[in-house]
ZAPA-412176 format. One line per 10 residues: number of its first residue (from 1); their letters; for each residue x, y, z of N, C-alpha, C. Coordinates in Angstrom, 2 decimals. Layout:
NUM = A = X/Y/Z/X/Y/Z/X/Y/Z | ... .
This chain:
1 = MSDAVSLSLR = -19.11/19.13/50.41/-19.28/20.49/51.09/-19.53/19.51/52.77 | -19.58/20.44/53.80/-20.77/19.95/54.84/-21.83/20.08/54.46 | -22.47/19.68/55.17/-24.08/19.65/55.49/-24.64/20.93/56.02 | -25.31/21.57/55.20/-25.97/22.91/55.65/-26.18/22.77/56.25 | -26.62/23.87/57.46/-26.80/23.93/58.60/-28.49/25.75/58.47 | -29.08/25.27/59.06/-30.42/26.47/58.91/-29.83/27.57/60.63 | -30.02/28.55/60.05/-29.40/29.73/60.97/-30.41/30.31/61.41 | -30.51/31.14/63.27/-31.38/31.49/63.45/-30.66/32.75/64.55 | -31.36/33.95/64.12/-30.92/34.86/64.66/-31.91/35.21/65.95 | -32.25/35.64/67.56/-33.01/35.52/68.45/-33.00/36.62/68.95 .
11 = QCARTFADGH = -33.29/38.03/68.70/-33.68/38.78/69.38/-32.09/39.77/69.72 | -31.67/39.46/68.35/-30.46/39.82/67.94/-29.97/41.79/67.78 | -29.24/42.36/68.83/-29.46/43.82/68.55/-27.93/44.20/69.01 | -27.53/45.27/68.42/-26.50/46.16/68.69/-26.09/47.20/69.12 | -26.30/48.30/70.10/-26.07/49.61/70.69/-24.29/49.99/71.10 | -23.64/50.60/70.42/-22.31/50.92/70.86/-22.37/51.90/71.91 | -21.25/51.69/72.44/-20.50/52.39/73.55/-20.94/54.14/73.73 | -21.28/54.55/72.11/-21.20/56.18/72.03/-22.64/56.18/72.19 | -24.24/55.36/72.16/-25.42/55.26/71.98/-25.74/55.18/70.76 | -25.03/54.96/69.58/-25.42/54.74/68.52/-26.13/53.58/68.37 .
21 = TALYPLDLNI = -26.96/53.02/68.21/-27.78/51.60/68.00/-28.06/51.32/66.45 | -26.65/50.28/65.95/-26.89/49.83/64.93/-27.82/48.66/64.36 | -28.16/48.35/65.28/-29.26/46.87/64.83/-30.41/46.69/66.09 | -31.31/47.44/66.12/-32.73/46.94/67.04/-32.88/45.45/67.28 | -34.02/45.06/67.60/-33.73/43.36/68.26/-34.22/42.72/66.93 | -33.73/42.16/66.80/-33.84/41.14/65.44/-34.19/39.67/65.21 | -35.44/39.13/64.82/-35.39/37.94/64.84/-35.43/37.35/63.17 | -34.73/36.77/62.85/-34.54/36.18/61.58/-34.28/34.84/61.16 | -35.01/34.00/60.45/-34.38/32.49/60.52/-33.96/32.59/59.06 | -32.94/31.32/58.50/-32.23/31.33/57.54/-32.50/29.45/57.54 .
31 = NAGETLVLLG = -32.67/29.25/55.97/-32.89/28.24/55.76/-31.67/27.36/55.82 | -31.49/26.22/55.65/-30.58/25.23/55.56/-30.23/25.83/53.91 | -28.96/25.75/53.42/-28.72/25.31/52.04/-29.03/27.05/51.56 | -29.78/27.91/51.74/-30.62/28.72/51.76/-29.19/30.10/51.39 | -29.55/31.02/50.33/-29.04/32.38/50.00/-29.41/33.37/50.17 | -29.69/34.02/51.90/-30.90/34.90/51.84/-29.71/36.41/51.69 | -29.58/37.52/51.30/-29.47/38.40/50.73/-29.87/39.82/51.72 | -29.06/40.03/52.76/-29.28/41.56/53.48/-29.09/42.61/52.71 | -30.20/43.18/52.36/-30.39/44.90/51.20/-30.30/45.82/52.00 | -30.16/46.82/51.73/-30.33/48.24/52.33/-29.21/49.18/51.98 .
41 = PSGCGKTTTL = -29.87/50.22/52.45/-28.29/51.79/52.11/-27.25/51.21/53.48 | -26.23/52.23/53.21/-25.14/52.18/54.15/-25.67/52.62/55.48 | -25.50/51.92/56.98/-25.69/52.17/57.72/-27.32/51.81/58.47 | -27.57/51.15/57.75/-29.29/49.92/57.81/-28.77/48.93/59.04 | -27.44/48.64/59.13/-27.58/47.36/60.32/-27.16/45.98/59.49 | -26.83/46.29/58.13/-26.72/44.85/57.41/-25.77/44.29/57.79 | -24.49/45.13/58.12/-23.28/44.41/57.99/-22.61/44.35/59.92 | -23.30/44.93/60.36/-23.90/44.26/61.90/-24.28/43.08/61.96 | -25.27/42.82/61.08/-26.30/41.54/61.18/-24.87/40.76/61.02 | -24.07/40.92/59.86/-23.27/39.70/59.40/-22.07/39.68/60.26 .
51 = RIISGLETTD = -21.73/40.45/60.96/-20.53/40.44/61.94/-21.13/39.93/63.51 | -22.73/39.77/63.81/-23.29/38.69/64.84/-23.27/37.53/64.17 | -23.31/37.07/63.16/-23.42/35.50/62.95/-22.27/35.17/62.42 | -21.03/35.98/62.49/-19.96/35.36/62.12/-19.06/35.46/63.91 | -19.49/36.31/64.29/-19.38/35.97/65.72/-17.67/37.20/66.17 | -17.91/38.11/64.74/-16.93/39.52/65.19/-17.56/40.22/65.73 | -19.01/40.53/65.87/-19.57/41.14/66.63/-20.27/40.66/67.58 | -20.64/40.77/68.72/-21.20/40.50/70.01/-23.03/41.15/70.32 | -23.57/40.36/70.43/-24.92/40.80/70.14/-25.49/41.47/71.60 | -26.43/42.07/71.94/-26.23/42.64/73.17/-27.01/41.93/74.21 .
61 = HGGEVWFDDR = -27.20/42.23/75.68/-27.87/41.24/76.10/-28.78/40.67/75.95 | -29.34/39.11/76.05/-30.27/38.30/75.93/-30.66/37.97/73.95 | -29.24/38.42/73.09/-29.36/38.39/71.73/-28.77/36.64/71.65 | -29.44/35.87/70.86/-29.06/34.32/70.60/-28.62/34.42/68.89 | -27.59/33.86/68.92/-27.57/33.22/67.22/-27.55/31.53/67.43 | -28.25/30.83/66.73/-27.82/29.19/66.84/-27.91/29.13/65.40 | -26.87/27.75/65.29/-26.96/27.06/64.10/-27.29/25.91/64.22 | -28.21/25.31/63.73/-29.10/24.29/64.08/-29.75/24.17/65.36 | -29.97/23.41/65.83/-30.29/23.71/67.43/-28.71/23.65/68.34 | -27.84/24.39/67.68/-26.52/24.67/68.54/-26.68/26.19/69.14 .
71 = NVTALPIEKR = -26.78/26.49/70.47/-26.12/27.93/70.81/-24.65/28.44/70.45 | -24.69/29.48/69.52/-23.30/29.88/69.32/-23.20/31.10/69.73 | -23.53/31.49/70.31/-23.69/32.77/70.69/-22.15/33.43/71.09 | -21.91/32.24/72.43/-20.90/32.71/73.18/-19.25/32.33/72.52 | -19.71/31.80/71.46/-17.99/31.51/70.68/-17.66/32.11/69.93 | -16.61/32.38/69.84/-15.54/32.94/68.40/-15.77/32.59/67.39 | -15.19/33.90/66.33/-15.59/33.30/65.08/-14.64/32.21/64.67 | -13.58/31.77/65.03/-13.10/30.05/64.91/-13.52/29.03/65.26 | -14.72/29.13/66.26/-15.24/28.09/66.86/-16.27/27.99/66.13 | -16.96/28.84/65.19/-18.46/28.41/64.48/-17.89/28.12/63.43 .
81 = NVGMVFQNYA = -17.22/27.89/62.48/-16.97/27.02/61.23/-17.86/27.98/60.15 | -17.55/29.45/59.98/-18.29/29.86/59.37/-16.87/30.72/58.44 | -17.14/30.76/56.74/-16.28/31.33/55.77/-16.55/32.82/55.83 | -15.95/33.31/55.34/-16.11/35.05/54.92/-15.41/35.20/53.38 | -16.13/36.31/53.31/-15.54/36.70/51.62/-15.66/38.50/52.17 | -14.82/39.00/51.74/-14.73/40.83/52.08/-14.52/41.33/50.86 | -15.32/42.67/50.99/-14.95/43.67/50.14/-13.33/43.71/49.24 | -12.29/43.69/50.57/-10.72/44.06/50.19/-10.63/42.75/50.36 | -10.57/41.91/49.99/-9.83/40.92/50.21/-9.01/39.79/50.79 | -8.36/40.75/51.84/-7.75/40.55/53.49/-7.13/38.92/52.65 .
91 = LFPNMNVAEN = -6.40/39.03/51.28/-5.62/38.13/51.52/-4.07/38.29/51.85 | -2.87/37.56/51.75/-1.92/37.81/51.75/-0.86/38.25/51.09 | -0.44/39.07/50.82/0.50/39.54/50.31/2.22/38.91/49.24 | 2.35/38.07/50.80/3.67/37.71/50.29/3.57/36.29/50.38 | 2.24/35.58/50.49/2.02/34.01/49.72/1.19/34.30/48.37 | 1.85/33.06/47.64/1.36/33.13/46.26/-0.31/32.60/46.20 | -1.11/32.32/45.26/-2.42/31.73/45.44/-3.09/30.57/46.39 | -2.04/29.23/45.74/-2.26/28.28/46.50/-1.96/28.22/47.68 | -1.15/29.05/48.09/-0.69/29.90/49.60/-1.90/29.86/50.62 | -2.53/30.93/49.69/-3.41/31.75/50.56/-4.63/30.95/50.97 .
101 = VGYGLKIAGL = -4.80/30.05/49.73/-6.19/28.97/49.62/-5.98/28.50/50.83 | -4.58/27.37/50.98/-4.35/26.69/52.04/-3.81/27.07/53.06 | -3.82/28.17/53.46/-3.42/29.13/54.76/-4.33/28.20/56.07 | -5.32/28.46/56.34/-6.40/28.10/57.10/-5.86/26.73/56.90 | -6.12/25.80/56.12/-6.13/24.49/56.40/-4.51/23.97/57.51 | -3.37/24.53/56.62/-2.10/24.64/57.57/-2.28/25.02/58.80 | -2.76/25.67/59.26/-3.63/26.01/60.60/-4.08/25.21/61.47 | -5.30/24.63/60.70/-6.27/23.60/61.22/-5.47/22.40/61.54 | -4.12/22.24/61.26/-3.14/20.93/60.93/-3.47/19.92/60.20 | -4.18/19.88/58.71/-4.07/19.13/57.87/-2.80/18.61/57.46 .
111 = SPAARQTRID = -2.75/17.57/56.78/-1.46/17.06/56.82/-0.99/17.67/54.94 | 0.23/17.93/54.53/0.54/18.72/53.33/0.02/18.09/51.92 | -0.73/16.52/52.12/-1.22/15.61/51.00/-2.54/16.58/51.07 | -3.60/16.14/52.37/-4.61/16.62/52.07/-4.87/18.03/51.61 | -3.70/18.99/52.10/-3.61/20.43/52.10/-3.84/20.62/50.21 | -2.96/20.03/49.69/-2.96/19.87/48.66/-4.30/19.32/47.68 | -4.64/18.57/48.08/-6.39/17.92/47.55/-6.79/19.22/47.59 | -7.10/19.58/49.02/-8.61/20.32/49.23/-7.69/22.09/48.02 | -6.57/22.03/48.33/-6.42/22.99/47.29/-6.63/23.43/46.12 | -5.90/21.76/44.77/-6.56/21.85/43.75/-8.16/21.92/43.57 .
121 = EMLDMVDLHH = -8.73/21.50/44.54/-10.05/20.97/44.37/-10.71/22.33/44.47 | -10.46/23.31/45.25/-11.08/24.65/45.63/-10.47/25.33/44.07 | -9.61/25.41/43.70/-8.77/26.46/42.46/-9.24/26.18/41.50 | -9.59/24.74/41.23/-10.70/24.29/39.89/-12.14/24.99/40.22 | -12.31/24.72/41.56/-13.85/25.12/41.85/-13.87/26.80/41.36 | -13.06/27.59/41.36/-13.09/28.58/40.53/-12.04/29.33/40.00 | -12.10/28.09/38.96/-11.81/28.32/37.84/-9.87/28.97/38.06 | -9.43/28.57/38.65/-7.82/29.20/39.09/-6.88/28.24/39.11 | -6.91/27.04/38.71/-5.89/26.69/38.95/-5.08/26.73/38.35 | -4.98/27.34/37.23/-3.74/27.85/36.53/-2.98/28.81/36.94 .
131 = LASRSITALS = -3.34/29.09/37.78/-2.48/30.43/38.27/-2.26/30.32/40.11 | -2.27/29.18/40.44/-1.93/28.63/41.26/-0.64/29.16/41.94 | 0.49/29.51/41.27/2.13/29.49/41.38/1.90/31.44/41.43 | 1.14/31.90/41.23/1.22/33.30/40.70/0.95/34.27/42.08 | 1.93/35.04/42.38/1.96/36.03/43.50/0.45/36.79/43.30 | -0.06/37.39/44.38/-1.32/37.58/45.18/-1.24/39.26/44.34 | -0.32/39.91/44.20/0.14/41.34/43.48/-0.29/41.34/42.53 | 0.27/40.20/41.51/0.00/39.96/40.09/-1.19/39.63/39.46 | -2.51/39.77/40.28/-3.83/39.47/40.16/-4.56/40.38/39.68 | -5.63/40.43/38.84/-6.50/41.19/38.74/-7.44/41.00/40.20 .
141 = GGQKQRVSLA = -8.50/42.22/39.90/-9.27/42.46/41.47/-10.20/40.86/41.57 | -10.60/40.56/40.24/-11.71/39.67/40.03/-11.16/38.21/40.51 | -9.70/38.49/40.45/-9.04/37.06/40.42/-8.58/36.87/42.03 | -8.60/38.26/42.21/-8.09/38.07/43.53/-9.43/37.42/44.57 | -10.58/38.27/43.84/-12.11/38.39/44.96/-11.83/36.30/44.65 | -11.64/35.51/43.42/-12.16/34.41/43.38/-11.11/33.35/44.38 | -9.84/33.93/44.56/-8.84/33.58/45.50/-9.43/33.75/46.95 | -10.82/34.58/47.39/-11.08/34.88/48.79/-11.82/33.74/48.69 | -12.65/33.55/47.32/-13.68/32.82/47.88/-13.16/31.41/47.77 | -12.36/31.44/47.16/-11.81/29.73/47.54/-10.94/29.96/48.93 .
151 = RALAARPKVL = -10.44/30.13/49.23/-10.19/29.97/50.47/-11.12/30.08/51.75 | -11.83/30.55/51.62/-13.07/30.21/52.53/-14.06/29.38/52.53 | -14.42/28.74/51.21/-14.63/27.61/50.95/-13.65/26.41/51.46 | -12.41/26.00/51.21/-11.49/25.46/51.66/-11.69/24.67/53.26 | -11.76/25.69/54.33/-12.53/25.16/54.98/-13.78/24.47/55.92 | -14.48/24.29/54.37/-15.67/23.50/54.47/-16.85/23.86/55.02 | -16.45/25.70/55.46/-17.71/26.17/56.23/-19.19/25.13/56.38 | -19.85/25.58/57.78/-20.96/25.62/57.52/-21.66/26.51/57.08 | -21.36/27.80/56.93/-21.91/29.16/56.61/-21.32/29.70/56.27 | -21.31/30.52/55.06/-20.75/30.98/53.70/-20.97/32.80/54.09 .
161 = LFDEPLAALD = -20.27/33.99/54.05/-20.70/35.01/54.70/-20.21/36.40/53.80 | -20.70/36.80/53.11/-20.11/38.13/51.80/-20.77/39.02/52.64 | -19.60/40.26/52.47/-19.67/41.38/52.85/-19.37/42.41/51.90 | -20.49/42.50/50.90/-20.34/43.64/49.75/-18.61/42.61/48.62 | -18.77/42.05/48.72/-17.74/41.30/48.20/-16.94/41.96/46.27 | -18.18/42.29/46.04/-18.10/42.71/44.58/-18.20/44.47/44.40 | -17.75/44.89/45.32/-18.30/46.59/45.46/-16.71/47.29/44.92 | -15.94/46.49/45.11/-14.70/47.34/44.66/-14.53/47.18/43.13 | -15.37/46.17/42.34/-14.78/45.98/40.83/-15.32/47.16/39.99 | -15.27/46.90/39.20/-15.75/47.37/37.64/-17.37/46.50/37.52 .
171 = AKLRDRLRQD = -18.15/47.22/36.44/-19.30/46.98/36.09/-19.44/45.51/35.67 | -18.05/45.19/34.63/-18.47/44.30/33.64/-18.18/42.97/34.78 | -16.60/43.55/34.86/-16.43/41.96/36.43/-17.47/42.08/37.35 | -18.04/42.86/37.80/-18.88/42.56/38.78/-19.90/41.56/38.12 | -20.51/42.01/36.80/-22.14/41.25/36.56/-21.43/39.85/36.29 | -19.90/39.30/35.96/-19.60/38.38/35.51/-19.28/37.40/36.76 | -18.53/38.25/37.50/-18.71/37.50/38.68/-19.57/36.88/39.99 | -20.73/38.09/39.77/-21.99/37.67/40.63/-22.73/36.38/39.57 | -22.30/36.49/38.55/-23.42/34.89/37.68/-22.47/34.06/38.55 | -21.19/33.89/38.56/-20.37/32.83/39.06/-20.45/32.30/40.40 .
181 = IGVLLKKLAI = -20.50/33.52/41.05/-20.99/33.25/42.54/-22.49/32.39/42.87 | -23.38/33.01/42.23/-24.69/32.47/42.25/-24.59/31.02/41.43 | -23.76/30.50/40.59/-23.70/29.17/40.20/-23.12/28.53/40.77 | -21.92/28.81/41.63/-21.55/28.64/42.77/-22.08/27.74/44.21 | -23.30/28.86/44.82/-23.71/28.80/45.51/-25.07/27.55/45.40 | -25.50/27.48/44.33/-26.51/26.66/43.58/-26.10/25.28/43.93 | -24.75/24.94/43.37/-24.16/23.89/43.44/-23.43/23.20/44.61 | -22.97/24.32/45.39/-22.89/23.83/46.82/-23.65/23.60/47.84 | -24.83/24.06/47.65/-25.71/24.33/48.35/-25.45/24.42/49.44 | -24.68/25.65/49.97/-24.01/25.67/51.55/-25.32/27.22/51.87 .
191 = TAVYVTHDQQ = -25.48/27.21/53.16/-26.21/28.18/53.46/-25.19/29.51/53.34 | -25.67/30.84/52.85/-25.36/31.95/52.64/-25.78/33.09/53.12 | -24.99/33.99/54.00/-25.89/35.69/53.87/-24.86/36.38/52.99 | -25.34/37.11/52.58/-24.56/38.18/51.41/-25.31/39.36/51.61 | -24.31/40.55/51.93/-24.30/41.66/52.32/-24.10/42.59/51.15 | -25.27/43.35/50.82/-25.14/43.75/50.06/-26.00/45.58/49.65 | -25.62/46.42/49.11/-26.74/47.52/49.31/-27.32/48.03/47.43 | -26.64/46.91/46.98/-27.32/47.22/45.20/-28.02/45.88/44.98 | -28.99/46.56/44.20/-30.72/45.41/44.47/-30.10/44.62/42.90 | -29.29/44.92/41.88/-29.25/43.78/41.06/-28.65/42.60/41.39 .
201 = EAMALGDRIA = -27.50/42.34/42.54/-26.99/41.73/43.32/-28.04/40.85/44.14 | -28.92/41.70/44.38/-29.98/41.30/45.84/-30.76/40.24/44.28 | -31.32/40.77/43.85/-32.34/40.23/42.88/-31.67/38.53/42.53 | -30.33/38.84/41.96/-29.88/37.72/40.80/-29.29/36.63/42.25 | -28.95/37.34/42.87/-28.04/36.11/44.20/-29.66/35.53/44.94 | -30.45/35.75/45.57/-31.05/35.51/47.00/-32.04/34.57/46.33 | -31.97/33.50/47.47/-33.28/33.06/47.16/-34.43/33.53/48.08 | -34.28/34.38/49.24/-34.36/35.62/49.39/-34.10/36.58/49.92 | -35.04/38.04/50.50/-33.90/39.19/50.48/-34.28/39.81/51.68 | -33.76/40.40/52.77/-34.28/40.62/53.65/-33.45/42.42/53.55 .
211 = VMEQGRLVQI = -34.96/43.14/53.55/-34.44/44.71/53.18/-34.23/45.15/54.62 | -33.48/46.01/54.87/-33.37/46.66/56.02/-33.23/47.86/55.91 | -33.58/48.99/57.18/-33.38/50.24/56.85/-33.41/50.74/58.34 | -32.46/51.83/58.38/-32.31/51.98/59.78/-32.35/51.34/61.30 | -31.25/50.17/60.70/-31.06/48.89/61.94/-32.16/48.11/62.11 | -33.16/48.27/61.27/-34.57/46.97/61.18/-34.82/46.39/60.20 | -35.08/45.07/60.39/-35.95/44.49/59.52/-37.16/44.87/58.96 | -37.16/45.43/57.68/-38.87/45.88/57.25/-39.34/44.72/56.19 | -38.58/44.13/55.22/-39.66/43.52/54.30/-38.64/41.92/54.33 | -39.02/40.90/54.15/-38.31/39.34/53.72/-39.00/38.82/52.87 .
221 = GTPREIYQQP = -38.43/38.27/51.76/-39.55/37.60/50.52/-38.36/37.02/49.42 | -39.18/36.51/48.83/-38.12/36.12/47.53/-38.13/37.45/46.48 | -37.17/37.28/45.77/-36.79/39.24/45.25/-38.16/38.74/44.29 | -38.68/38.26/43.64/-40.58/38.29/43.09/-41.66/39.46/44.13 | -41.84/38.49/45.04/-42.08/39.14/46.06/-42.46/40.78/46.35 | -40.32/40.63/46.96/-40.07/41.83/47.00/-40.03/43.45/46.11 | -40.00/42.44/45.33/-40.08/43.82/44.08/-41.83/43.80/43.71 | -42.49/42.99/43.17/-43.64/43.01/42.66/-44.89/43.42/43.78 | -44.33/42.98/45.12/-45.40/43.45/46.61/-44.71/44.07/47.12 | -44.06/45.20/47.53/-43.40/45.69/48.84/-44.04/46.32/49.09 .
231 = KSRFVAHFVG = -43.73/46.48/50.74/-44.65/46.28/51.78/-44.62/47.70/52.12 | -43.76/48.99/51.70/-43.83/50.55/52.05/-43.11/50.72/50.85 | -43.49/52.24/50.74/-42.58/53.27/49.96/-41.73/52.91/50.09 | -40.44/52.65/51.38/-39.05/52.82/51.30/-38.85/51.00/50.65 | -39.34/50.18/50.72/-39.00/49.26/50.38/-39.13/49.51/48.28 | -39.96/50.15/48.06/-40.41/49.71/46.84/-39.53/51.20/45.93 | -38.82/52.06/47.04/-37.90/52.91/46.23/-36.42/52.42/45.96 | -36.60/51.48/47.05/-35.13/50.71/47.28/-34.80/49.97/46.65 | -35.71/48.84/46.12/-35.94/48.02/44.89/-36.37/48.30/43.51 | -35.55/48.89/42.63/-36.34/49.47/41.57/-36.62/51.01/41.90 .
241 = AINCIEQDSQ = -37.87/51.17/40.94/-37.81/53.05/41.02/-39.68/52.82/41.19 | -40.32/53.54/41.41/-41.88/53.61/41.34/-41.96/55.13/40.64 | -43.14/54.94/40.51/-44.12/56.40/39.73/-45.54/56.66/40.67 | -45.95/57.99/41.10/-46.62/58.17/41.52/-47.79/59.00/40.23 | -49.03/57.72/40.27/-50.00/58.43/39.07/-51.34/58.79/39.61 | -51.17/59.04/41.08/-52.69/59.98/41.93/-52.25/59.93/43.27 | -52.71/61.18/43.57/-52.76/62.03/44.63/-54.07/62.51/45.44 | -54.15/62.73/46.71/-55.42/62.95/47.23/-55.66/63.82/47.47 | -56.61/64.77/48.27/-57.23/65.75/47.97/-56.11/66.86/48.95 | -55.11/66.55/49.51/-53.87/66.75/49.83/-52.71/67.02/49.48 .
251 = GQPVRFCRPE = -53.13/66.40/48.26/-51.70/66.84/46.95/-50.77/65.27/47.75 | -51.09/64.22/48.52/-49.97/63.32/48.84/-50.48/62.08/47.57 | -49.32/61.71/47.66/-49.38/60.32/46.87/-49.96/59.39/47.29 | -50.85/58.55/46.66/-51.53/57.67/47.30/-51.59/55.99/46.32 | -51.51/56.50/45.20/-51.11/55.17/44.23/-49.86/55.26/43.08 | -49.54/53.87/43.21/-47.94/54.14/42.54/-47.88/53.03/41.42 | -46.98/52.93/40.83/-46.46/51.97/39.93/-45.39/51.63/39.68 | -44.47/51.10/38.88/-43.37/50.55/38.15/-43.02/51.39/36.75 | -42.07/51.85/36.66/-42.06/51.97/35.23/-42.25/51.59/34.03 | -42.02/50.07/34.45/-42.56/49.14/33.02/-43.78/48.61/32.62 .
261 = DIVLMSPRPD = -44.43/49.02/33.82/-45.95/48.81/34.07/-47.04/49.46/33.12 | -46.67/50.87/32.88/-46.99/51.98/32.02/-46.92/51.22/30.06 | -47.75/51.27/29.66/-48.23/51.08/28.80/-48.32/52.30/27.69 | -47.90/52.73/26.68/-48.10/54.28/25.81/-48.67/53.96/24.76 | -49.60/54.82/24.22/-50.53/54.59/23.16/-50.57/56.44/22.39 | -51.02/56.71/21.94/-51.34/57.57/20.86/-52.93/57.94/21.81 | -52.52/58.92/21.85/-53.91/59.41/23.07/-55.44/59.45/22.63 | -56.00/59.12/23.23/-57.68/58.62/23.14/-58.43/59.11/24.30 | -59.54/59.06/23.75/-60.51/59.86/24.65/-60.63/59.34/26.45 | -60.74/57.52/26.04/-60.59/57.08/27.07/-59.28/56.70/28.10 .
271 = SRHGKIISMT = -58.10/57.15/27.83/-56.96/57.18/28.18/-56.52/58.83/29.03 | -55.41/58.08/29.84/-54.91/58.96/30.65/-53.96/59.99/29.76 | -53.92/61.32/29.69/-52.70/62.24/28.87/-51.83/62.27/29.28 | -50.67/62.67/28.81/-49.37/63.17/29.61/-48.72/64.12/28.28 | -47.39/64.94/28.72/-46.53/65.12/27.68/-44.98/64.87/27.52 | -44.58/64.31/26.63/-42.75/63.51/26.72/-42.32/64.67/27.11 | -41.16/64.97/28.09/-40.30/65.53/28.94/-38.86/65.07/28.17 | -38.12/64.26/28.22/-37.10/64.11/28.01/-36.93/62.05/27.39 | -36.20/61.57/26.47/-36.39/60.02/26.55/-34.60/59.82/26.58 | -34.36/58.79/27.19/-32.85/58.38/26.90/-32.70/56.85/26.56 .
281 = FLGASQRLVI = -31.86/56.92/25.35/-31.92/55.28/25.23/-30.97/54.06/25.70 | -31.47/53.32/26.06/-31.07/52.54/27.29/-30.25/51.61/26.55 | -30.33/51.27/24.88/-29.79/50.12/24.12/-30.98/48.77/23.94 | -31.34/48.10/24.82/-32.69/47.17/24.90/-33.79/47.98/25.12 | -33.71/48.83/25.56/-35.03/49.82/26.28/-35.03/51.44/26.26 | -35.78/51.91/26.25/-35.62/53.71/26.51/-36.74/53.41/27.63 | -36.04/55.20/28.22/-36.92/55.68/29.41/-37.34/57.07/29.01 | -38.28/57.30/29.04/-39.14/58.57/28.70/-39.79/58.78/30.01 | -39.49/60.31/30.14/-40.11/60.98/31.56/-41.12/62.17/30.51 | -42.49/61.71/31.65/-43.64/62.14/30.97/-44.65/62.88/31.99 .
291 = DIGLEKPLHV = -44.45/64.75/31.80/-45.35/65.23/32.31/-46.70/64.61/32.15 | -47.30/64.55/33.49/-49.29/64.27/33.65/-49.84/65.30/34.53 | -49.37/66.57/34.65/-49.56/67.36/35.56/-49.53/67.14/37.11 | -48.82/65.82/37.74/-48.73/66.06/39.11/-47.21/66.85/39.64 | -46.77/66.38/40.80/-45.62/67.22/41.00/-44.59/66.82/40.29 | -44.64/65.23/40.14/-43.27/64.60/39.82/-43.72/64.01/38.32 | -42.84/63.87/37.49/-43.53/63.21/36.45/-43.48/62.02/36.53 | -43.60/61.32/35.02/-43.67/60.15/34.89/-42.18/59.39/34.91 | -42.01/58.43/35.03/-40.81/57.48/34.55/-41.17/56.24/33.71 | -41.67/56.27/32.56/-41.58/55.30/32.03/-40.33/54.35/30.72 .
301 = ECSARATWLP = -40.51/52.72/31.31/-39.58/51.96/30.72/-40.43/51.37/29.66 | -40.00/51.31/28.65/-40.65/50.47/27.31/-39.45/49.99/26.07 | -39.85/49.50/25.11/-39.15/49.06/24.06/-38.26/49.90/23.70 | -37.26/49.94/22.93/-36.11/50.89/22.06/-36.66/51.18/21.04 | -37.85/49.99/20.41/-37.73/50.46/19.26/-39.32/50.96/19.21 | -39.79/51.33/20.17/-41.15/52.16/19.50/-40.34/53.76/19.37 | -41.13/53.95/18.46/-40.71/55.98/18.56/-41.58/57.06/19.10 | -40.83/57.09/20.01/-41.43/58.73/20.96/-40.52/59.73/20.66 | -40.98/60.83/20.67/-40.28/61.80/20.58/-40.32/63.20/21.81 | -39.45/64.15/22.29/-39.45/65.15/23.49/-40.78/65.71/22.52 .
311 = GQRVGWTLAD = -41.78/66.37/23.90/-43.00/67.27/23.27/-43.97/66.53/22.96 | -43.98/65.37/22.12/-45.06/64.43/21.75/-46.41/64.00/22.94 | -46.98/64.19/22.94/-48.58/63.93/23.55/-48.94/62.84/23.32 | -49.16/61.88/24.51/-49.36/60.26/24.63/-50.46/60.21/25.29 | -50.97/59.18/25.49/-52.10/57.80/25.86/-51.29/57.10/26.83 | -51.69/57.20/28.20/-51.14/55.98/29.61/-51.97/55.32/29.86 | -51.54/54.27/30.33/-52.74/53.70/31.25/-51.62/51.96/31.65 | -52.57/51.50/32.61/-51.78/50.53/33.25/-52.63/48.86/33.88 | -52.16/48.51/33.90/-53.07/47.42/34.49/-53.62/47.25/36.19 | -55.09/47.52/36.61/-55.09/47.71/37.83/-54.44/47.04/38.90 .
321 = ERILQFHALT = -54.33/45.49/38.52/-53.41/44.98/39.71/-51.44/45.01/39.67 | -51.43/46.01/38.72/-49.83/46.17/39.37/-49.78/47.68/39.39 | -50.85/48.37/40.62/-50.82/49.44/40.94/-50.28/48.92/42.40 | -49.50/49.83/42.90/-48.66/49.57/44.63/-49.52/50.80/45.46 | -50.28/50.37/46.54/-50.62/51.20/47.45/-50.07/50.55/48.81 | -49.77/51.62/49.76/-49.07/51.74/51.05/-49.93/52.00/51.91 | -49.77/51.81/53.39/-50.43/52.82/54.32/-49.10/53.82/54.34 | -49.98/55.01/55.31/-49.74/56.12/55.56/-48.20/56.39/55.73 | -47.59/57.05/55.11/-46.03/57.21/55.21/-45.43/57.72/56.60 | -44.50/57.14/56.75/-43.54/57.40/58.34/-42.80/58.72/57.55 .
331 = RQENDFAE = -41.79/59.38/58.41/-41.41/60.43/58.13/-40.48/60.05/57.56 | -39.51/58.95/58.04/-38.29/57.79/57.06/-38.53/58.31/56.06 | -39.92/57.87/55.35/-40.18/57.26/54.06/-40.08/58.55/53.81 | -40.98/59.32/53.96/-41.18/60.99/53.30/-39.86/61.55/52.71 | -39.25/61.42/54.01/-37.43/61.75/53.78/-36.64/61.13/52.65 | -37.18/59.80/52.95/-36.45/59.11/51.96/-36.60/59.53/50.21 | -38.07/59.92/50.23/-38.87/60.10/48.65/-38.31/61.45/48.37 | -38.03/62.25/49.18/-37.71/63.82/48.48/-36.09/63.59/47.55 .
């Protein structure tokens, strides 16, 4: 593979002709060889950001895209040396697997021998060499996505871009392919930007995660930082689940925690009390809903081997260092939490 490059967005923004602002001015630096995940709900600007990186979308006047010390803002996608993997595969149905993987190499003018060597290398990498002659229409969704990935890698891109590549797959296949992509990205050490709205994908694949909300970058950090130290209620809600455990005198929530940070026990004089409303068995764990007298009940995740019953009164506690506190909520955060 090519040597990895760093990637920088400088005041990149996008407002469309109808006046809709998809992306407000964004500064973003991605390290060479890093996998950065753009995470957020639909319409938050993550795909627009990806398209600006690729050259499929132009940034508003003044914004710039840099690969290392090279300004690529004015270059079209075919001049940027990027590979793209899409949700809908974007494969040629009239070509077989090997022909799809080698199509870009043929356009680039590689000799038949050089093309075949590269095709074999890519198909081995995604474990599809045995299907080289198979029609695209005869493949499963997971196999099609592997072909799409092999094709993107065949041109030895400087940057690899993923636009929700696993969204169309069933849960089991999505989990397996996510693991395979993660292993491959680590092996290749290629600079990658991965767009998703799925927090599990983001946690599993990202060296860092950039959380986006309504066209703005609201937090960037490692998966552990994003989950354990969210900077806003929006981030805490979107990346995982949170409980309100304390309200102020006006009834506004002021202290929060994660469901797994609550420890249940038999009621004691020195513990807070609650009543189990319901429980859901999840296999390795169970999720309890507990009324503690606030507007919304607690959601507690604990071992599946613990025996709790609906209607049972329980004590609960948590370590102070696991309490989450945020600044005053914005209107958008209040709306999101409802």
